[in-house]
C-alpha positions as YAML, in Angstrom:
chain: A
units: angstrom
residues:
- id: 1
  name: MET
  ca: [8.96, -25.65, -14.63]
- id: 2
  name: HIS
  ca: [9.67, -23.73, -11.46]
- id: 3
  name: SER
  ca: [6.66, -24.03, -9.16]
- id: 4
  name: TYR
  ca: [6.88, -20.39, -8.07]
- id: 5
  name: PHE
  ca: [6.35, -18.84, -11.52]
- id: 6
  name: ARG
  ca: [2.66, -18.42, -10.63]
- id: 7
  name: ALA
  ca: [3.66, -16.16, -7.71]
- id: 8
  name: VAL
  ca: [4.84, -13.49, -10.20]
- id: 9
  name: GLY
  ca: [1.80, -13.90, -12.49]
- id: 10
  name: PHE
  ca: [2.61, -16.88, -14.75]
- id: 11
  name: SER
  ca: [0.00, -19.35, -13.49]
- id: 12
  name: GLY
  ca: [-1.17, -20.09, -17.04]
- id: 13
  name: ILE
  ca: [2.16, -21.30, -18.41]
- id: 14
  name: ARG
  ca: [1.72, -24.92, -19.47]
- id: 15
  name: GLY
  ca: [4.37, -27.18, -20.97]
- id: 16
  name: LYS
  ca: [7.91, -26.80, -22.21]
- id: 17
  name: ARG
  ca: [6.97, -24.99, -25.44]
- id: 18
  name: GLU
  ca: [5.40, -22.05, -23.63]
- id: 19
  name: MET
  ca: [8.26, -21.97, -21.15]
- id: 20
  name: ASP
  ca: [10.86, -21.90, -23.95]
- id: 21
  name: ARG
  ca: [8.97, -19.03, -25.59]
- id: 22
  name: LEU
  ca: [9.08, -17.07, -22.34]
- id: 23
  name: ILE
  ca: [12.80, -17.74, -21.90]
- id: 24
  name: ARG
  ca: [13.48, -16.53, -25.48]
- id: 25
  name: GLU
  ca: [11.56, -13.35, -24.68]
- id: 26
  name: VAL
  ca: [13.77, -12.72, -21.64]
- id: 27
  name: VAL
  ca: [16.99, -13.43, -23.57]
- id: 28
  name: THR
  ca: [16.13, -11.27, -26.60]
- id: 29
  name: SER
  ca: [14.73, -8.27, -24.67]
- id: 30
  name: CYS
  ca: [16.29, -8.36, -21.22]
- id: 31
  name: ASP
  ca: [16.26, -5.25, -19.02]
- id: 32
  name: GLU
  ca: [19.49, -6.14, -17.23]
- id: 33
  name: LYS
  ca: [22.51, -8.22, -18.24]
- id: 34
  name: ILE
  ca: [25.56, -9.17, -16.18]
- id: 35
  name: VAL
  ca: [28.43, -11.11, -17.80]
- id: 36
  name: VAL
  ca: [31.30, -12.43, -15.68]
- id: 37
  name: ASP
  ca: [34.55, -13.96, -16.99]
- id: 38
  name: GLU
  ca: [35.13, -17.06, -14.86]
- id: 39
  name: GLY
  ca: [38.27, -18.13, -16.68]
- id: 40
  name: ASP
  ca: [38.81, -21.36, -18.65]
- id: 41
  name: ASN
  ca: [37.03, -19.71, -21.62]
- id: 42
  name: ARG
  ca: [33.72, -19.54, -19.75]
- id: 43
  name: LEU
  ca: [31.53, -16.44, -19.55]
- id: 44
  name: PHE
  ca: [28.73, -16.69, -16.99]
- id: 45
  name: ALA
  ca: [25.73, -14.54, -17.92]
- id: 46
  name: GLU
  ca: [22.67, -13.47, -15.96]
- id: 47
  name: LEU
  ca: [19.80, -11.92, -17.95]
- id: 48
  name: SER
  ca: [16.76, -10.43, -16.22]
- id: 49
  name: ARG
  ca: [13.49, -9.08, -17.56]
- id: 50
  name: ASP
  ca: [10.83, -7.25, -15.54]
- id: 51
  name: PHE
  ca: [7.23, -8.35, -16.07]
- id: 52
  name: GLY
  ca: [5.75, -5.99, -13.50]
- id: 53
  name: TYR
  ca: [6.70, -3.84, -10.55]
- id: 54
  name: ASP
  ca: [9.87, -5.39, -9.05]
- id: 55
  name: THR
  ca: [8.92, -8.85, -10.40]
- id: 56
  name: GLY
  ca: [10.20, -10.82, -13.34]
- id: 57
  name: ILE
  ca: [12.30, -13.72, -14.57]
- id: 58
  name: THR
  ca: [16.06, -14.24, -14.55]
- id: 59
  name: VAL
  ca: [17.74, -16.60, -17.05]
- id: 60
  name: CYS
  ca: [21.27, -17.79, -16.29]
- id: 61
  name: GLY
  ca: [23.70, -19.53, -18.60]
- id: 62
  name: ALA
  ca: [26.96, -19.09, -20.46]
- id: 63
  name: TYR
  ca: [28.30, -17.85, -23.79]
- id: 64
  name: ASP
  ca: [29.89, -20.52, -25.97]
- id: 65
  name: GLU
  ca: [32.90, -20.22, -28.27]
- id: 66
  name: ASN
  ca: [30.62, -18.79, -31.02]
- id: 67
  name: ASP
  ca: [29.51, -16.03, -28.65]
- id: 68
  name: GLU
  ca: [26.00, -17.50, -28.48]
- id: 69
  name: PHE
  ca: [24.13, -17.56, -25.19]
- id: 70
  name: GLN
  ca: [23.18, -21.01, -23.89]
- id: 71
  name: ALA
  ca: [20.48, -20.90, -21.23]
- id: 72
  name: GLU
  ca: [21.01, -23.33, -18.34]
- id: 73
  name: TYR
  ca: [18.25, -22.47, -15.88]
- id: 74
  name: CYS
  ca: [15.80, -19.72, -14.95]
- id: 75
  name: PHE
  ca: [13.88, -18.59, -11.88]
- id: 76
  name: PRO
  ca: [11.22, -16.00, -10.98]
- id: 77
  name: PHE
  ca: [12.29, -13.11, -8.78]
- id: 78
  name: PHE
  ca: [10.74, -10.44, -6.58]
- id: 79
  name: ARG
  ca: [12.97, -7.60, -5.46]
- id: 80
  name: GLY
  ca: [12.52, -6.62, -1.84]
- id: 81
  name: THR
  ca: [12.85, -3.11, -0.44]
- id: 82
  name: GLY
  ca: [14.95, -1.72, 2.38]
- id: 83
  name: ILE
  ca: [17.62, -3.48, 4.44]
- id: 84
  name: THR
  ca: [16.48, -6.68, 6.15]
- id: 85
  name: SER
  ca: [19.69, -7.57, 7.95]
- id: 86
  name: GLY
  ca: [23.21, -6.29, 8.46]
- id: 87
  name: GLU
  ca: [24.60, -9.60, 9.71]
- id: 88
  name: ASP
  ca: [27.38, -11.45, 7.88]
- id: 89
  name: VAL
  ca: [26.26, -13.62, 4.95]
- id: 90
  name: VAL
  ca: [27.85, -16.89, 3.84]
- id: 91
  name: VAL
  ca: [27.34, -17.92, 0.19]
- id: 92
  name: GLU
  ca: [27.71, -21.44, -1.20]
- id: 93
  name: ARG
  ca: [27.23, -22.82, -4.71]
- id: 94
  name: HIS
  ca: [24.52, -25.40, -5.35]
- id: 95
  name: ALA
  ca: [25.83, -28.79, -6.41]
- id: 96
  name: GLU
  ca: [23.80, -29.32, -9.61]
- id: 97
  name: LYS
  ca: [24.16, -25.89, -11.28]
- id: 98
  name: GLU
  ca: [25.83, -22.53, -10.96]
- id: 99
  name: SER
  ca: [23.29, -21.00, -8.62]
- id: 100
  name: PHE
  ca: [23.90, -20.01, -5.03]
- id: 101
  name: ALA
  ca: [22.41, -20.26, -1.56]
- id: 102
  name: GLY
  ca: [23.07, -17.71, 1.16]
- id: 103
  name: ALA
  ca: [22.99, -18.16, 4.92]
- id: 104
  name: CYS
  ca: [22.65, -15.51, 7.59]
- id: 105
  name: ASP
  ca: [22.47, -15.80, 11.40]
- id: 106
  name: ASP
  ca: [20.04, -13.20, 12.68]
- id: 107
  name: VAL
  ca: [19.26, -13.26, 16.41]
- id: 108
  name: ARG
  ca: [15.71, -11.99, 15.82]
- id: 109
  name: ILE
  ca: [14.71, -15.21, 14.08]
- id: 110
  name: GLY
  ca: [16.53, -17.76, 16.21]
- id: 111
  name: VAL
  ca: [17.38, -20.01, 13.24]
- id: 112
  name: THR
  ca: [19.91, -19.68, 10.43]
- id: 113
  name: LEU
  ca: [18.23, -17.97, 7.48]
- id: 114
  name: ILE
  ca: [18.94, -19.84, 4.24]
- id: 115
  name: PHE
  ca: [17.85, -18.12, 1.03]
- id: 116
  name: TYR
  ca: [18.22, -18.34, -2.75]
- id: 117
  name: LEU
  ca: [20.66, -15.70, -4.00]
- id: 118
  name: GLN
  ca: [19.01, -13.41, -6.57]
- id: 119
  name: ASN
  ca: [22.07, -11.50, -7.75]
- id: 120
  name: ALA
  ca: [24.51, -14.32, -8.51]
- id: 121
  name: GLY
  ca: [26.11, -12.26, -11.29]
- id: 122
  name: GLU
  ca: [26.96, -9.37, -8.95]
- id: 123
  name: TYR
  ca: [28.30, -11.83, -6.37]
- id: 124
  name: LEU
  ca: [30.59, -13.58, -8.89]
- id: 125
  name: ASP
  ca: [31.79, -10.25, -10.25]
- id: 126
  name: ALA
  ca: [32.65, -9.02, -6.75]
- id: 127
  name: LYS
  ca: [34.28, -12.35, -5.90]
- id: 128
  name: TYR
  ca: [36.58, -12.46, -8.93]
- id: 129
  name: LYS
  ca: [37.54, -8.80, -8.43]
- id: 130
  name: GLY
  ca: [38.42, -9.50, -4.80]
- id: 131
  name: ALA
  ca: [35.85, -6.99, -3.54]
- id: 132
  name: LEU
  ca: [34.43, -9.42, -0.96]
- id: 133
  name: ASP
  ca: [37.50, -9.53, 1.28]
- id: 134
  name: GLY
  ca: [36.77, -7.64, 4.48]
- id: 135
  name: SER
  ca: [33.95, -5.57, 2.96]
- id: 136
  name: ARG
  ca: [30.70, -5.03, 4.85]
- id: 137
  name: THR
  ca: [27.51, -5.96, 3.07]
- id: 138
  name: THR
  ca: [23.81, -5.78, 3.86]
- id: 139
  name: LEU
  ca: [21.00, -8.14, 2.92]
- id: 140
  name: THR
  ca: [17.57, -7.53, 1.42]
- id: 141
  name: LEU
  ca: [15.21, -10.49, 1.73]
- id: 142
  name: SER
  ca: [11.96, -11.15, -0.12]
- id: 143
  name: GLY
  ca: [9.60, -14.07, -0.51]
- id: 144
  name: LEU
  ca: [7.45, -15.65, -3.21]
- id: 145
  name: SER
  ca: [4.33, -17.47, -2.08]
- id: 146
  name: VAL
  ca: [1.82, -19.73, -3.82]
- id: 147
  name: GLU
  ca: [-0.22, -20.44, -0.68]
- id: 148
  name: GLY
  ca: [-1.36, -17.87, 1.85]
- id: 149
  name: LYS
  ca: [-4.24, -16.51, 3.88]
- id: 150
  name: VAL
  ca: [-5.08, -13.34, 5.79]
- id: 151
  name: LEU
  ca: [-5.75, -13.51, 9.53]
- id: 152
  name: LEU
  ca: [-7.22, -10.86, 11.80]
- id: 153
  name: PRO
  ca: [-4.80, -9.10, 14.18]
- id: 154
  name: VAL
  ca: [-4.35, -9.92, 17.85]
- id: 155
  name: GLN
  ca: [-6.19, -7.37, 19.98]
- id: 156
  name: LYS
  ca: [-3.85, -5.44, 22.26]
- id: 157
  name: ASP
  ca: [-3.49, -1.92, 23.64]
- id: 158
  name: LEU
  ca: [-0.54, 0.46, 23.32]
- id: 159
  name: LYS
  ca: [0.92, -0.57, 26.68]
- id: 160
  name: GLN
  ca: [0.95, -4.25, 25.71]
- id: 161
  name: ALA
  ca: [2.58, -3.44, 22.36]
- id: 162
  name: GLU
  ca: [5.37, -1.46, 24.06]
- id: 163
  name: LYS
  ca: [5.91, -4.25, 26.59]
- id: 164
  name: GLU
  ca: [6.21, -6.83, 23.78]
- id: 165
  name: GLN
  ca: [8.68, -4.65, 21.90]
- id: 166
  name: GLN
  ca: [10.89, -4.33, 24.99]
- id: 167
  name: SER
  ca: [10.66, -8.09, 25.55]
- id: 168
  name: VAL
  ca: [11.80, -8.79, 21.98]
- id: 169
  name: LYS
  ca: [14.80, -6.46, 22.34]
- id: 170
  name: LYS
  ca: [15.74, -8.08, 25.65]
- id: 171
  name: ARG
  ca: [15.53, -11.57, 24.14]
- id: 172
  name: CYS
  ca: [17.70, -10.57, 21.15]
- id: 173
  name: GLN
  ca: [20.31, -9.22, 23.56]
- id: 174
  name: LEU
  ca: [20.23, -12.43, 25.62]
- id: 175
  name: ILE
  ca: [20.66, -14.58, 22.48]
- id: 176
  name: HIS
  ca: [23.61, -12.44, 21.42]
- id: 177
  name: GLU
  ca: [25.23, -12.81, 24.85]
- id: 178
  name: ALA
  ca: [24.51, -16.56, 24.93]
- id: 179
  name: ARG
  ca: [26.35, -16.97, 21.62]
- id: 180
  name: GLN
  ca: [29.33, -15.28, 23.23]
- id: 181
  name: GLY
  ca: [29.32, -17.96, 25.97]
- id: 182
  name: ASN
  ca: [27.47, -16.09, 28.75]
- id: 183
  name: GLU
  ca: [26.02, -18.83, 30.98]
- id: 184
  name: GLU
  ca: [23.65, -16.46, 32.80]
- id: 185
  name: ALA
  ca: [22.12, -15.47, 29.46]
- id: 186
  name: MET
  ca: [21.69, -19.17, 28.55]
- id: 187
  name: GLU
  ca: [19.91, -19.83, 31.86]
- id: 188
  name: SER
  ca: [17.66, -16.79, 31.39]
- id: 189
  name: LEU
  ca: [16.66, -17.98, 27.91]
- id: 190
  name: THR
  ca: [15.95, -21.48, 29.22]
- id: 191
  name: MET
  ca: [13.72, -20.13, 32.01]
- id: 192
  name: GLU
  ca: [11.96, -17.82, 29.55]
- id: 193
  name: ASP
  ca: [11.23, -20.74, 27.20]
- id: 194
  name: MET
  ca: [9.85, -22.79, 30.11]
- id: 195
  name: ASP
  ca: [7.58, -19.89, 31.14]
- id: 196
  name: THR
  ca: [6.38, -19.52, 27.55]
- id: 197
  name: TYR
  ca: [5.64, -23.26, 27.30]
- id: 198
  name: SER
  ca: [3.72, -23.13, 30.59]
- id: 199
  name: MET
  ca: [1.69, -20.11, 29.44]
- id: 200
  name: ILE
  ca: [0.79, -21.70, 26.09]
- id: 201
  name: SER
  ca: [-0.17, -25.01, 27.76]
- id: 202
  name: ARG
  ca: [-2.49, -23.11, 30.10]
- id: 203
  name: ARG
  ca: [-4.18, -20.98, 27.42]
- id: 204
  name: ILE
  ca: [-4.35, -23.43, 24.50]
- id: 205
  name: SER
  ca: [-7.33, -25.33, 25.98]
- id: 206
  name: LYS
  ca: [-9.51, -22.19, 25.85]
- id: 207
  name: GLU
  ca: [-8.06, -20.08, 23.04]
- id: 208
  name: ASP
  ca: [-7.13, -20.45, 19.39]
- id: 209
  name: VAL
  ca: [-3.39, -20.87, 18.82]
- id: 210
  name: PHE
  ca: [-3.27, -17.81, 16.52]
- id: 211
  name: SER
  ca: [-4.61, -15.57, 19.28]
- id: 212
  name: ILE
  ca: [-1.63, -16.64, 21.40]
- id: 213
  name: VAL
  ca: [1.09, -16.78, 18.75]
- id: 214
  name: GLU
  ca: [1.23, -13.43, 16.99]
- id: 215
  name: SER
  ca: [4.19, -14.08, 14.71]
- id: 216
  name: TYR
  ca: [6.53, -16.93, 13.72]
- id: 217
  name: PHE
  ca: [9.19, -17.85, 11.17]
- id: 218
  name: MET
  ca: [9.76, -21.61, 10.80]
- id: 219
  name: PRO
  ca: [11.51, -23.87, 8.28]
- id: 220
  name: TYR
  ca: [9.02, -25.75, 6.09]
- id: 221
  name: GLY
  ca: [9.41, -29.09, 4.37]
- id: 222
  name: MET
  ca: [12.70, -30.59, 3.20]
- id: 223
  name: GLU
  ca: [13.92, -27.67, 1.10]
- id: 224
  name: CYS
  ca: [16.13, -25.41, 3.20]
- id: 225
  name: ASP
  ca: [14.97, -22.08, 1.67]
- id: 226
  name: ARG
  ca: [11.22, -22.56, 2.23]
- id: 227
  name: TYR
  ca: [9.55, -21.22, 5.37]
- id: 228
  name: ASN
  ca: [6.18, -21.10, 7.06]
- id: 229
  name: VAL
  ca: [5.65, -17.51, 8.23]
- id: 230
  name: LEU
  ca: [3.11, -15.48, 10.15]
- id: 231
  name: GLY
  ca: [3.55, -11.73, 10.38]
- id: 232
  name: GLU
  ca: [1.78, -8.39, 10.58]
- id: 233
  name: ILE
  ca: [1.00, -6.67, 7.26]
- id: 234
  name: LEU
  ca: [2.56, -3.19, 7.23]
- id: 235
  name: GLU
  ca: [1.85, -2.24, 3.63]
- id: 236
  name: VAL
  ca: [-0.16, -3.62, 0.70]
- id: 237
  name: THR
  ca: [0.56, -2.90, -2.99]
- id: 238
  name: GLU
  ca: [-1.35, -4.29, -5.97]
- id: 239
  name: ALA
  ca: [0.69, -5.00, -9.09]
- id: 240
  name: ARG
  ca: [-0.06, -6.46, -12.52]
- id: 241
  name: ASN
  ca: [1.97, -8.84, -14.66]
- id: 242
  name: THR
  ca: [2.45, -6.98, -17.96]
- id: 243
  name: TRP
  ca: [2.68, -10.24, -19.96]
- id: 244
  name: THR
  ca: [-0.33, -12.17, -18.61]
- id: 245
  name: GLY
  ca: [-2.38, -9.41, -16.96]
- id: 246
  name: GLU
  ca: [-2.64, -11.38, -13.70]
- id: 247
  name: MET
  ca: [-2.93, -9.33, -10.52]
- id: 248
  name: LEU
  ca: [-0.50, -9.73, -7.64]
- id: 249
  name: TYR
  ca: [-0.32, -8.64, -4.02]
- id: 250
  name: GLN
  ca: [3.01, -7.31, -2.77]
- id: 251
  name: LEU
  ca: [2.97, -7.28, 1.03]
- id: 252
  name: THR
  ca: [5.44, -5.76, 3.46]
- id: 253
  name: ILE
  ca: [5.26, -7.85, 6.62]
- id: 254
  name: LEU
  ca: [6.81, -7.70, 10.07]
- id: 255
  name: CYS
  ca: [7.72, -11.17, 11.28]
- id: 256
  name: ASN
  ca: [9.67, -11.79, 14.51]
- id: 257
  name: ASP
  ca: [10.75, -8.12, 14.45]
- id: 258
  name: MET
  ca: [12.20, -8.62, 10.94]
- id: 259
  name: GLN
  ca: [10.69, -6.71, 8.01]
- id: 260
  name: PHE
  ca: [10.63, -8.06, 4.45]
- id: 261
  name: ASP
  ca: [8.37, -8.21, 1.36]
- id: 262
  name: VAL
  ca: [6.27, -11.07, 0.03]
- id: 263
  name: CYS
  ca: [4.70, -11.38, -3.44]
- id: 264
  name: ILE
  ca: [1.69, -13.64, -4.05]
- id: 265
  name: ASN
  ca: [-0.78, -14.11, -6.90]
- id: 266
  name: GLN
  ca: [-4.22, -12.79, -5.95]
- id: 267
  name: LYS
  ca: [-5.65, -16.19, -6.92]
- id: 268
  name: ASP
  ca: [-3.59, -17.87, -4.20]
- id: 269
  name: LEU
  ca: [-4.39, -15.57, -1.29]
- id: 270
  name: ILE
  ca: [-7.44, -16.30, 0.87]
- id: 271
  name: GLY
  ca: [-8.85, -13.12, 2.41]
- id: 272
  name: VAL
  ca: [-8.39, -9.41, 1.83]
- id: 273
  name: PRO
  ca: [-5.01, -8.02, 2.94]
- id: 274
  name: GLN
  ca: [-5.05, -4.76, 4.87]
- id: 275
  name: GLU
  ca: [-2.57, -2.95, 7.08]
- id: 276
  name: GLY
  ca: [-2.73, -4.32, 10.61]
- id: 277
  name: ARG
  ca: [-3.99, -7.75, 9.58]
- id: 278
  name: ARG
  ca: [-1.66, -10.74, 9.43]
- id: 279
  name: PHE
  ca: [-0.31, -12.83, 6.57]
- id: 280
  name: LYS
  ca: [0.13, -16.56, 7.06]
- id: 281
  name: GLY
  ca: [1.69, -18.62, 4.32]
- id: 282
  name: ILE
  ca: [4.49, -20.69, 2.83]
- id: 283
  name: ILE
  ca: [7.25, -18.68, 1.17]
- id: 284
  name: TRP
  ca: [10.31, -19.37, -0.96]
- id: 285
  name: LEU
  ca: [12.91, -17.05, 0.52]
- id: 286
  name: GLN
  ca: [15.11, -15.05, -1.82]
- id: 287
  name: GLY
  ca: [17.82, -12.56, -0.99]
- id: 288
  name: ALA
  ca: [19.97, -9.93, -2.66]
- id: 289
  name: ILE
  ca: [23.34, -8.98, -1.17]
- id: 290
  name: ASN
  ca: [23.95, -5.24, -1.33]
- id: 291
  name: PHE
  ca: [27.66, -4.83, -2.07]
...
């Protein structure tokens, strides 16, 4: 069973029998269905059922020659809000099944964002219709977490906040120029990193690391779509799983100047989330391409 089902309120699901029952429920009473003709007498189908506000389960499979749906795999989803990035997205099929990973280079993060594609059906439909060629798309990211905690904010005044915001914009511009081959921008980034390392080395002996580092977005473990994140909580919403009754937190966080939503079971979050505080946790990154 997918380890992130508990993030959308299914922490009590035990064993294959209960999982099969849940999959049948999605297939027989889905809220959304997308069927794509892939040729060679194969119809790819994506069936989704909401079990709460913007959360639910998607079952993917194919229709056989008797027009019966054969489920192949399923995954929990949490739909994000807003536009996370307008950068180009590259999509690649996973080797073991017809699911997809997306990759996006966003200068605000500094690493290539790799995420699990939520709307594979829409992507395949657009691909086979030729709607992807030369068209601009946007990306909405979201995360599921089964391990998180709430940290207090870093104390700073309005002047410091404005200075940090200007510094982030300047760094993003330098990274963009460095990617274009600007050697001066590369040197500036190198000197900036050396200054940052020197500052952290000086302060770390007397201060806690989380009073120095306000936000980060780092790859976690060996799976390419899992990340360790720390970001400011901008909005908190409580939601309930309509099937199990479990309560969830849906957090909008600002991490490295990038805004996205995270869903976590209340059982798995240490601390009380409030606007202005920070969320620290491990997330499974999902993304929906807006065609």
